[in-house]
N, C-alpha and C positions, 0 to 999 in steps of 0.2 A: 331631554337629550336622548338621541337614539344611537345605538352602536351597531356596527356591522360585524356579523360573525365571520370568522375565517374558517369555520368548520366546513368540510365537504358536504355535510348534511344540509347546510343552509342554501337557499336559492342563490344562484349565481347572478351577478349584476348583469344588466342589459347591454352595457357598452363594452367596447374594446374586444371584439370577437376573438381574434387569435391570442392576444395578450391575456384576455380573461381565461381562456382555456388552458394556456400554459400555467398561469397562476393557480388555477383550479387543480390541475393535475400535480403540480408541485406540492400543494397542500395534501392531496390524497397520498402522495409519496411519503409523507410523514407518518402515515398509518400503515405499517407493513401488512397487517391482516386485510384491510380494505384493498390495498394495492394488489396483494396476491389473489384475493377473491376476484377482482376485476380481470386480472391477467389470465387466471386459470379458466374462467368462464369464457372470456373473450377469445383466447387462443383456441380452445376446444371448438367453439362455434365457428370460428373462421376456418379452421383446418378441416373439420368434419361436416359442416353444414354449408357455409357460404362457398368455399372453394369447390367441393363436388358439384353443387348446383350450378355454379358458373361453368364448369367443364361440361356438364350434361347439356346445358342450353347452348353454349358456344359450339359444341361439337356438331350441331345441326347445320352450321354455316361453313364448316370446313370439310373439304373432300379428302379422300385417302391420300392424295398428292400434296395436301397442305394448302390448297388454294381456296379462296372464298367462293362458295357455291350455294346457290339457292334452289337447286334441282328439286329437292323433296318438298319444298314449300310451294313451288310452281305447279307441282302435280295436282294440287287441290283445284286448280283452275283449268287443267287441260281436259280434253274430251275422253281420253283413255283411262287414266287413273282417277280423275276427279269424282265421277259419280260414286264409286265404291268408297273413296275416302270420306266424302261428305256424308254418305249413309252411315259409316262407322261413327263419325262425330255426332250425328243426329241420334243414333241409337244410344251412344254413351250418355248424352244429355238427357234423353228420355228415361233411360235406366236410373239416372241420378234423381230426377224429379219424382218418378213413381216410387222409388225406394224411400226417398225422404218423406213423401206424403203418407205412404202406408206405414212406415216405421214410426212417424210422429203420432199417427192415429192410434196404433197399437200401444205405444208408450203412454199416451194419454189415458186410454182405457185402463191399463194396469195401474197407473198412478191414481186415477179417480177411484178405482175399486179398493185400493189399499188405504187411501187417505179418507175418502168421503163415504164409501159404502161398507166399511168395516167388514170386509170379506172374511169369512171363516178361514183360519189358517193363514193369516196374512204374512206371518214371518216366513212360512214355507213358500208362499207365493213370491215374496220378495227375493229370496235367495234363488228360487228356480228361474226367476226373470233374469238373473245375472249369469246363469249357466252358459249361455252362448259366448260370453266374454272369456271363458276359460277353455274354450275348445279351439282347435285349429280353424283357420278361416274358411276352409272348404269342407269341414266335417259334415255340416248340414247339407251341402250340395251332394256329397257322397251318399248320405242317408236318403235324400229325395230320389236319387237315381236308383238306389236299392229298393225303394218302395214303389215308385211310379215310373221307373224307366222301362225300356223295351222288354226287359226280363224281370220287371219289378214284382215284388211279393204281392202287392195289392192289384196292380193292373193286369198282370198275366196269370199269377198263381191263384188268386182269389176270385177275380172278376172275369178271367179268361179273355181279356182284351188282347187281340193280336195287333201288333204294330203295323201300321200302314204309313208309308212315306208321306210326310207332311201332316199327319194326323196322329192322335193318341200319343203325343210325345211331350215329355216334361222338359226337353231341351228347348232353349230359346229364351226370349225376353221375359215371357210370363213366369217360367220356372226360375229364372235368375232373380227377378224382382221378389218372388215369394221367399227364396232362400236368403237374400240380402235383408229383407224386412225382419225375418226372425233373427238374423245375425246381429243387426245393429239397433233393434228397437230398445235394447237395454239402456243405451245412452239417453234416448229420449225419455224413457221411464224415470231415470234418476233425476234428470233436470226438472221435469214437470212435477214429480213427487216433492222435491225440495220447494218448489214455488207454491204448490198447493198447501204445504204445511206452514208456510210463512204468511199466507194471506190472512189479513185481519178480518174476522167474521162479523165485525160490527156493522158494516154497510149492508151485508146480506140479511142480518137479523133485523135491521131497521126497515129495509124494503119488504121483508116478509111480514113484519108486524103491520105494515100498511096495506097488506093484501095482495102483494105481487106474487104471481105464480112462479113455479120452479123454472120453467123455460125462459120466462122474462128475466128472472134473476140471473140465470146463466148467461143469457145473451147480452145483457146490459151491464153486468157487474163482474161476474167471475171470468168470462171470456176476455174482456178487455184487459183485466189484470194479468192474464196468462199470456197475452200476445207476445211479449218479449221472449218468454220461454219457448213458446211454440215456434216463433220465427227462428230463434237460435237453434232449436232442435232440428228444424227443417234444413237449415243451412249446414249444420254440422253433419247430419246424415247424408246430405248431398255430397259433401267433400269425402266422407268415409266411403261412400259407394263408388265414387270415381276412382278412389285410390286402391280399391280392392283388386287383387289379381287372382286369388285362388278360386273363388266362385265362378268368375267368367271362364276360366280355363276348363272347369269341370262341366258346367251346365249351360253355357251360353249357346252351344250348338252352332248353327249357321249365322248367328248374330255376333258380329265382331265388334268389340269395344276397344277403345284406345289402349287400355292397360295391357290387354292380351296381345294387341298389335305390336306394342313395344317389346314385350317378352319374345314374341316370335321373330321380330327383326333381329334380336341379338342371338337367341338360341338357334333359330332355324337358318338365318341368312348371314349371321356374323357381320351385320351391317350396322355399325354404331352411329354413323351419320344419320341414317334413316331413323334409328331409334331415338336419337337426340332431337330430330325434327318433330317426331311424333310427341316427344316429351314436352316440347315447347307448346304445341297445340293443346295438350292436356293440362299443362300447368297454368295457362292463362285463365281459363274459367275457374279452376280450383283456387288460385290466389285471389281472384276477384271476389268469389264467395267467402273466402276466408277473411278478407279485409272488411267486407260488409258485415259479417258476423261479429268480427272483433271490434270494429271501431264505430259501428252504427247500432246494431241490435243490442249488444251488451251494454251500451250506454243509455239506451232508452228504457227507462223503468217507470212503472206506474205505482204510485203510492197512495194510500188512503189516509186522509187527514181527519181524524175524529178525536173527540175528547174522551173516548172510552178505550181502555186498554184492551189489547188482544186477549180473547178468552179461548175456550176450547174450540176445536174444529166443529163446523156445522156438518152434521151427518145427513146423508140423503134419506128422506123419510118416505118418498114414494116407492112402494114395494115393487111396482112394475119396473121402474128405472133401476132401482138397487139390484134386484135379482137379474134383470136383463144384463147389466154390466158384469155382475159376478159370474153369470153363466158363460158369457163370452170369454171372460178371463180364464175360467176353468177349462173351456174348450181349447184355447190357445196353449195353456199349460199342458193339457193332455196331448196336443199335437207335438209340442216340444219334447215331452217325455217319450212319445212314440218314435220321434226321429233319433233320439239318443239310444233308446232301446234297440233300434234297428242296427245302429252301428255296432253295438255289443254283440247282438245276435249274428250279424254278418261276419264278425271276426271268428265265430265258431263254426260257420257253415263250410262244408267241403268245397262246393262250387256254386256260388250264388246264381240263382236262376235255373240251375240244372240239378244239383244235388244239395239238399238242405240238411243232410246228415251231420250231426254235431261232430266236430273233430278239434284236436288241439294242435294240429300240424302248423297252422298259421302262427299261433302263439309261439310254438317252438322255433319257427324261423325268425320271428321277431326278436326273441331273446338270444339268438345265436348270431345270425348275420346282421341283425338290426341293432345289436347292443352298442356298436360303435357310434351310430347316429344318436341313439338315446343318451349315452354317456357324454358325447361331445356337446349336445344341445344343453344338457343339464349343467355341465361344467362351465361352459361359456356364459350361460344365463346367470349362474351363481356368481361368477366373477364380475359380470357387467352390472348386475342389479344394485349393489351398494354404491357404485360410482354414479349411476343414473340418479338414484335417490339423493345422494349427498350433493351432487352438482345441481340438481333441481332446487334443493333447499338454499344453496349458496346464491343462485340466481334470484330466487324469490326474495331472499333477504336484501339483496342489492336493489331490486326493483321497488320493494315496499318501504324499506328503511333508509335508503340513501338517495341523495340527489347529486347528479353529475351529468355532464354533457355526454350524450350517447346512451342514456338509460332506456329511452324508448326503442332505440335500435337494438339494444341487447334483449329487451323484452320481446320484440317482434321476431328477431332471428332465432331466439331460443325455441320458439313455437313452430318454426318452419318445418322442422323434422317430422312433425305430426300432421302438418297442413298439406304438404305436397305428397303425391303418390309415392309409395315405396319403390316402385320400379324406377322412377326418375332418380331417386337417391342411389339406388343400386347401380344404375348405369354411371352416375356421377362418380361413385367410389371406384369403379373399374377404370374409368378414363383418367381419374385424378391420381390413383396410386398404383396403377399397373406398371408404370415406369417411374423412376426416381424424379420427383418434382424438385429439382435443385433450387429453383427460385423460391419455392415455398419454404424449404429448409433454411435458406439464407434469411428470409424475412422473419421467420419465427425465432431463429437464433439471435438476430439483431435486436429484436424487441426484448427477449429474455435477458440478453447480456446487458443491455442498458438498465433494465430493472435491477439485475444483480449488482452491478457497479454502483447504482444509485443508493441501494440499501447498505451495502458493505462499506463503501468508501465514504469518508466524511467531508472531504474537500474535492474540488474539481480536479486537481492534479492527481490525487489518489485514485479517483474514479477512472481517469484516462489511463493511468498506469496499469491498473487491474484489468481494464478492458483490452488494452493493446497487448500486454504481455501474456495474459491468460488465453486470448484468442490465438496468438502466434504459437504458443506451446501446443495448444489443442490441434491446430492445423498440422503442425509438424508430427504429432503423434499418429495422425491418420496415415502417414507414410510408412509406419512401422508394420511389421508382420502382424496380422490380426490377433493371433494367439498371444503374442508378446504384449500387444497393446493393452489388452484387458488386464494383464498382470501389472503393467505400468499404471493404469488408471486406478486399479484397486489399491496398489501401493501408495499412490498419491493421496487417496482419500484416507488411508490409514495414517500417513504422515500428517495430514491435516488434523486428524484426531489427536495425535501426540502434541502438536502445537496448540490445539485448543485446550488440552489438559494443563499446559504450562500457562496459558493465557487466562482462562476462567477459573482454574483451580476447582472445577467441578467435574464429576465423573460422568453424569448423564449424557451431555453433548458429545464428549470425546468417544464414549462407548458407542453411541449411535453412528458416529462417523466411521469407526473401525468396523462395525457390522455392515455398513454400506459398502465399505471397501472389500470385505470378504464376499458380499453378494455380487459385486462387479466381477471379481475373480471367478465366481462360480460358473460364469458363462463358459469358461474353458473346461469346467469339470462336469458340465451337464451330461455330456455323452458318457463319461466314465460312470456317473451315478445311475443313469437310466438304462444303459446297455445291459447290465446283468438282469434287470427286471424284464426287459424285452426278450432276452434269451430264455429266461425261465418260462415266460408265457408260451414260447414256441415249443417247449418241451412237453407241455400239457396237451391232452387230446383237444382237437379243435371243437370249440363250443363256447358257452357263455363265459366261463372263468378265464379261459385263455385269451379271449377277445377283451374282456374287462381289464385284465392285468396289463395287456399290451397298451390299451388306451390310457391306463394310469401312467405308464412310462411317458407317453406323449404329453399328457397333462402336466406332469412334473417338469418336463422340458420347457413347456410354455412359461411356467413360473420362474425357471432359472435362466431362460434366454428371451427376455422381452425384446421388442423392437427397439434398436438403439436410439432412434430419434425420440420415441416416447419416453425411454429411460432418461434421456438428456433433459427433457422438460421436467420430469419428476425431480431430477437431481438439482436443477436450478432452484426450485422451491424448497427442497430439503436443505440446500446450502444457505439460503436466506434465513430459514428457521435456526440453523446452527450458528450462523455468523453475525446476526443482527446484534447490535449493542457491543461489539468488540471494541476494546479500548487499547490504545498504544499502537503507533504505526509499525513498530518492530514486528508485531504479530499480525496486525490487520491486513497489511499489504500482501505478505507471502501467503497467508491463508486464503485471502481473496483470490489471488492468482491461481492457486491450486484448485479452489472451489469452482472457478470458471473454466479452467483448462479441461477438466474432465467432461462436462456436458458439451463443450465445444467439439472435442474429439468424437464424441458419440453422435452429435448432430450431423456430422459429415462423413461418418463411417460407412463404407460399402455403398449401399443404395438407400439413402435416407427416404423414409416414408413410402418405399415400394413394398406395400404390405399385402397386396392381392394374393390370395392363396393361403394366407396364414390365419392364425386364430384371432389376432388383435384387430384385424379389419372387420371381422364378424362382430366382435364385441363392440367396436365403435358404432357399427350400424344399429345394433341393439340399443345402445345408449341414446343415439340420436332419435330413434323412433319413440322411445318411452319418456324422453326428457320433458316434452310439453306437459304431460300429465303430472309429473313430479313438480314442475314449476307451479302449475295451477293449484295443486294441493298445498304447497308451501305458501303461496300468496294468500289463499283462503284462510290458512291458519294464522299467518302473521297479521292479517287485517282484523282479526278478532282479538288480538292482544294489544292492550293499551300501551303505547310507546313510552308513557310516563314511567313505567316500571324500569325500562332500560335507561331512561334519562336519570332516574334516581341512582342507579348503580354508577353511572358516569360521574354524577355530582359528588358521590361519596369517594371518588378517587380511583375507581376501577377503569382499566383501559378497555378498548373495544374487544380485545381477545378474551379477557376475563368475563366481560359482560355477556358476550355471545355464548361462551362455554357454560357459564353458571346460571344465566338468566334466560336468554333467548332459546337456547337449544332444548332445555327440559320442557319448555312450553310448546315447542313445535314437534316434539318427538312423536305424538300420535300421527301427525301429518307425514312425518318421515316414514313411519311404518306403513301407512297407507300407500305411500309412493313405492315402498319396497314390494308390496304385494302386487300392485299394478305392474311395476316394471318386470318382475319375474314372470307374471302371466303373459305380458306382451312379448317377452323374449322367447318363451317356450312355444308360442303359437305364431311367431313371425314367419312370413314367407317372402312377400314382395320385395323387401329391402335387401334380403340376403340370398335370394335365389341365384344371383349372378356371382356371389362371393364364395359359394361352397366349392370344395375341391375333393379330390380322392382322399386326401389326408384329413380334411375337416368336413364332416357331413352333419347335416341338420335334419331332424326328424321330419319336419314339414316338407322339405325337398325330397326326402325318401318316400313319403306318402305319394307325392306327385309322380315320382319315378315309377313306383309300383302300380299306380293307377294307369299310367301310359302303357305299361307292359301287360295289362290285364289282370293284375293281382289285386282284385277288389277286396277280397277277404283279408289279405295282408295289410292293405291300406287301412281297412277298418280296425285291425288289431293295433296298428301304429297310432291311429287316432284315439283309441281307447286308452292306450298307455299314456299319451299326453294329458288327456282329461284327468286320469287318475293321479298322475304326478302333480299336476297343478292343484287339484282339489286337496291332496294331502298337504302340499306346501302351504296353501291358504289356511287349512285347519291348524297346522302346527304354528304358523305365525300368529294366527288369531288367538290361540291358546297362550302363547308367550306374551302377547301384548295385553291380553286381559289380566294375566298375572302381574305384569309390570305396572299397569295402571289401575289396579284394583283400589277402589276408594278415592280415585282422582278424577272421577267422571268417566263417562262412556267414550269409547273410541269407535268412530264410524269407519269400519273396515272397507266400506265401499267408496270412501272418499276419493281414492285414487282412480277408481273407474269413472 
């Protein structure tokens, strides 16, 4: 006799489409942790990935007057604009193909040298290969210009080459491909290194014992087994190349690619329709390649079937091949070190190309006028990093461990932030959140309110009452004077804490509710708290400390005055945690009404989700761009954990919350920390996704580098780039030290997993 499980983890039946889904989600609703995880991840992806991408794409079809318009698409086919637009598209595709091919080749050489050639100092080679991942996206382009530009150290100073128009020029497609190859080959190296390490050497040993030569072995055995990794690397580097903005802006010269065209359409022409139309042209090949890489290449694997267990790696015995590959690897490493040494040297030069006398004036300017951008970038990166890593782990847990309708959609959309070019996301953020998207606020609140009423209320009548009365009170509170409203909302949460104390007879939950109430009230006190700090900073002599203290006041205000709509979302989940399991209608209904009224008022307060120009929109862009790597890291970790361990915990009576906290989480902590490292690195070096979101109040280091470069401040740009590299390297070292201490004796932690 067979039984059908009612667990949301079990496969859903094939019949009754709508009815099946309603039943499925009603079962999911019985597990608040699972329900909250789905809602949190789903709402974030919908608000900050799907909605901005929709706005970015749809904007290309809407004129300034709001009418349907195909002007910028038709230009590809007319005689005036068409040739230049088609050339830009062709150059973009050619750049992607050349970068992908050369980056994959260099990555393979490094992987083969480390795994099969036993290259001396392979640990150093490994970490030096990852250095491009911790530098700004255009640092290498800057270095190439300093070395081989029209006033370059090598071209002009050492070789005496005088620049002639159209000749002796690093600018153009060739220079761009070289820079992007060095920038992105690390990704290919890590992929192919992992595949080479997992290859079963038995087949190669058998063929070698039968007299097969090395080239025959490589051509017939090793290469076919590596084809999925090579193809995946090629496609991934193609996407990364198309998405890059920094390098084309610096070194593309007269070669125009789509990412820089999009940037110039916004910054130079303030034409968002044109930028959106170009975004659609760029996103189509990007998504096609992403889909091929994700659903075809990643699922085609080659395995060897032998009766012999995998042994140690086969090492390259031919000295000509071994030392040839090692020498090529060393030469590339030397070239990488030269590029980064040039950046450091350039930051101390008086005037690059004219006067190479060492000076500290550029560093002095960096730590005075540039301290705001440095501190803002570090602060926002530190805030966004744990959210990106934790959200990535939640999505990975849902994708690997749970079964529900829409799982594939969640998995796909969570990776879109890294698949589409950052410029497209940046434009989408501006178009989506520059004005209050009231429809979005209504949809988000409606979903969250239904979830809140479902968990807090026990019967249909109770749920309807909580939903109706809580929403009505919340809407009425939006009509109150803003300063008074936040006192009312804070007081309501404190009253909820008092009622919880009488209901549960426990101190923890009521205390949390009271603290939340005080935090809501602190919105009115933010200026009172931060104004003395800002005033004190102005009393100091203009310099590092005055700027740093002033920025501290702004950072403190961000913590005390979050975006109301985002605070509303957080309070819904906080309310569910506090109120689930309440017994007795006398307490449950009034507490539920208070718990819903507060986020309702915040959801529609002032201009909901109109975040452009603030700190939280930059943090959201950071999280979206680093989320795919966090998800992949979590998926890889969970797939290596036997689910029977979690099943045993559930059989022994533990609920899903306890199992996740005590069993699953400790096992995936290494992946979580790997995600933290990657996320922080990606945030500190991000440009394309946030270039349109910076403001006079919130500045980002990468945008400052671009600004200094445009104004001719080459040495200052080099100083900024050095600061970012040093900051990121220190952060990675500290996190690595912490992790090694935490997991000492529990196996090694691959700190490059996030990359």
